[in-house]
C-alpha positions, 0 to 999 in steps of 0.5 A, a space after each residue: 126349374 127356373 121360369 118353368 111355371 107361373 102360379 096364382 094365389 086366389 081367394 074365392 069370395 062372394 063379395 063383388 068389387 066393382 073395379 075398373 079393369 086395370 089390364 089392357 086387352 091382350 086378346 090379339 097378342 094372346 090369340 097369336 101366342 096360342 096359334 103359334 104354340 099349336 103351329 109349333 107342334 104341327 111343324 115339329 111333328 112334320 120334321 120329326 116324321 121326316 127324320 124317323 121315316 128316313 131312319 132304320 134305327 129303332 125309335 122311342 119317344 121320351 115322356 108319358 106326358 102331355 108333350 108326347 100326346 101333343 106331338 102324336 095328336 099333331 101328326 107324329 107317326 106313332 107307328 114308327 115308335 116302339 115304346 114311350 120311355 119314362 122314369 116314373 115307375 107308376 107309368 111304366 107297363 101302362 098305355 099312354 092315354 090316347 095312344 096304343 103305346 106302352 110305357 117302359 123304363 129308359 133302362 131298356 135302351 141298354 140292350 138296343 143298338 143305336 136307338 133314336 129317342 125323340 125328346 121334347 120335355 121342355 126345361 128337363 131336356 138336358 137332364 134327360 139327354 144326359 141320363 139317356 147318354 149314360 144308359 146308352 152312349 150310342 143313343 141319338 136324340 132328336 
């Protein structure tokens, strides 16, 4: 996906070059970015909890990955979540590491009346949302 990641190519060498640092110190800027990233997950977890706690719809969390683990770690109420949904067959029928939640195929949504799916999968959100709507047009995505 566009702008998804930055990759560096490096070479491990024993040779040490004494070169003046060409980069300005961006510790403060990067430290703020880091804090903001964590604060985002705290805030979004609180907002999601408000929505799922008010709802009586069955709740699912999409993605057996780090984004889901972050949300849960920062306070997402996993007791309201029935299953984690993920397309990866290797992950299905297993537990998401660090939780008691089992991973299932999104296809299980076919039989569910008005499911609610928490979707925080970065650049893949629109693709996944489209897939979920094709499986069950009554799904609400938060």
